[in-house]
C-alpha positions in Angstrom: 110.6 80.5 68.9 109.0 83.2 72.3 106.4 82.5 74.6 104.3 85.0 75.5 103.2 85.0 79.4 99.9 83.4 80.6 98.9 86.7 82.5 100.4 90.1 81.4 102.0 91.8 84.4 99.7 94.8 85.3 101.0 98.1 85.6 101.4 98.3 88.7 100.7 96.6 91.9 97.3 96.6 93.5 96.1 97.9 96.8 95.8 94.8 98.0 99.0 94.3 97.2 100.3 97.2 99.4 98.3 96.5 102.1 99.4 92.7 102.1 103.1 94.1 101.7 103.0 96.3 104.4 101.0 94.5 107.1 104.3 91.4 106.4 107.1 93.9 106.7 105.1 95.7 109.8 104.4 92.2 111.1 108.4 91.7 110.9 109.3 94.6 112.6 107.4 93.8 115.1 109.0 90.0 115.8 112.2 91.7 115.7 111.6 94.4 118.2 108.3 92.8 120.3 109.3 89.2 120.3 113.0 88.5 120.8 112.9 86.1 123.6 111.8 83.2 121.5 115.4 81.7 120.8 115.3 81.8 124.6 111.8 79.2 123.9 113.1 77.4 121.3 116.4 76.7 123.2 114.5 75.6 126.1 113.5 71.8 125.3 117.3 71.2 124.0 119.1 71.8 127.5 115.9 69.5 129.3 114.0 72.4 130.3 110.6 72.1 130.2 108.4 73.9 127.3 106.6 76.4 128.5 104.2 78.4 125.8 104.7 82.0 127.6 102.9 85.5 125.7 106.2 86.3 124.1 106.0 82.7 122.2 102.4 81.7 121.3 102.2 85.4 119.6 105.5 85.1 117.7 103.7 81.6 116.2 100.4 84.2 115.5 102.6 86.1 114.1 104.2 83.4 112.3 101.0 82.4 111.4 99.7 85.7 109.3 102.7 86.1 108.0 102.4 83.0 106.2 99.1 83.1 105.2 99.2 87.1 103.9 103.0 85.9 101.7 100.5 83.2 100.0 98.1 85.1 99.6 99.3 87.5 98.7 100.8 85.5 95.9 97.8 84.2 94.6 99.6 80.3 96.0 96.6 79.5 98.4 95.5 75.8 97.3 96.3 76.5 93.7 93.9 79.4 92.2 93.9 82.7 92.6 94.3 83.8 96.4 93.5 87.5 95.9 90.4 87.9 94.0 91.9 89.0 91.5 
C-alpha cells in the first residue's frame, strides 16, 4: 500500500520562497558579522552585572525575530495555516 502525498511537490521554489531564503541568509550573516557582542550581554547577568539593553542587543533580538518570522512564513507554519498565500 502506497500513500500519495497530500500536496504534490512543486517543480521549483516560488519567488516568495527564494526571497525569504535570501532574507534569512542575509539576517544570519548580519548577526554573525555585525552583532558579535551579544555574548557579553548574555553573560552579564550571570556575573551579577547590570543588564544593559544596548543597541546591539536590541538589534540582535529584532534580527532573530525576523529570521524566525521568515522561517515560519516560508514553511507555512504560522497558526496551522499556509502563510505564503499559495
